[in-house]
C-alpha positions in Angstrom: -14.1 49.0 41.2 -16.5 45.9 42.5 -18.8 48.1 43.9 -18.5 50.8 41.3 -19.3 48.3 38.5 -21.4 46.0 40.3 -19.0 42.7 39.8 -18.1 40.5 42.4 -14.1 40.1 43.2 -14.1 36.6 41.5 -16.0 38.3 38.4 -13.4 41.2 38.1 -10.5 38.8 38.2 -11.7 36.9 35.2 -12.0 40.1 33.2 -9.9 41.7 30.6 -9.9 45.4 30.9 -11.4 45.8 27.6 -14.2 43.8 28.9 -15.6 46.5 30.9 -13.8 49.8 29.0 -16.4 51.2 26.6 -13.7 53.1 24.8 -10.2 51.2 25.0 -10.0 48.1 22.4 -7.4 45.7 23.9 -4.7 47.1 21.5 -5.0 50.3 23.0 -4.5 48.9 26.3 -1.6 47.1 25.4 -0.4 50.7 24.2 -0.7 52.3 27.5 0.7 49.8 29.8 3.9 50.0 27.1 3.7 53.9 27.9 3.4 53.4 31.8 6.4 50.6 31.4 8.3 53.3 29.7 7.6 56.5 31.5 6.6 55.4 34.9 3.1 56.3 34.8 0.1 57.4 32.1 -3.3 58.9 32.9 -6.2 58.9 30.6 -10.1 59.2 31.2 -12.4 56.4 29.9 -15.7 54.9 30.1 -16.2 51.7 32.3 -19.6 49.8 31.8 -21.2 48.6 34.6 -22.7 44.9 35.0 -26.1 46.6 34.6 -25.3 48.0 31.3 -24.8 51.7 32.6 -21.5 53.8 32.3 -19.1 56.0 34.3 -16.6 58.2 33.3 -13.6 57.4 35.3 -9.9 59.0 35.0 -7.4 56.4 35.4 -4.0 57.0 36.8 -1.8 53.7 35.9 1.7 53.7 37.6 4.5 50.9 37.0 7.7 50.6 39.8 10.4 49.3 37.5 12.4 48.0 40.3 9.4 45.9 41.5 7.9 44.9 38.3 5.1 45.8 39.4 1.9 47.8 38.3 -0.8 50.2 40.0 -3.7 51.5 39.0 -5.9 54.1 40.6 -9.4 54.5 39.1 -11.3 57.7 40.1 -15.4 57.7 39.0 -15.1 61.5 36.7 -18.6 61.5 36.3 -21.9 59.3 35.9 -23.0 58.8 33.0 -26.9 58.4 33.7 -29.7 58.1 31.2 -31.8 60.5 31.0 -35.2 60.3 33.0 -38.3 62.0 32.2 
């Protein structure tokens, strides 16, 4: 994610998911985490904001291991949203 979004690892660790998610509020993210904890996983599409202000459509797969009480999140770029150049 650091490469895709243009942040350093230390910068990413200081951010909340809502800092780089263009569609989800903190409340939305907490709700998705609760669903993942209950159901074991949740898959959804959203838009991530890059450090330079551009955006990418991503597909997130958030998994929760109940035994280890651990989250795993796989983020795949779905489509690069680029500004039209003339």
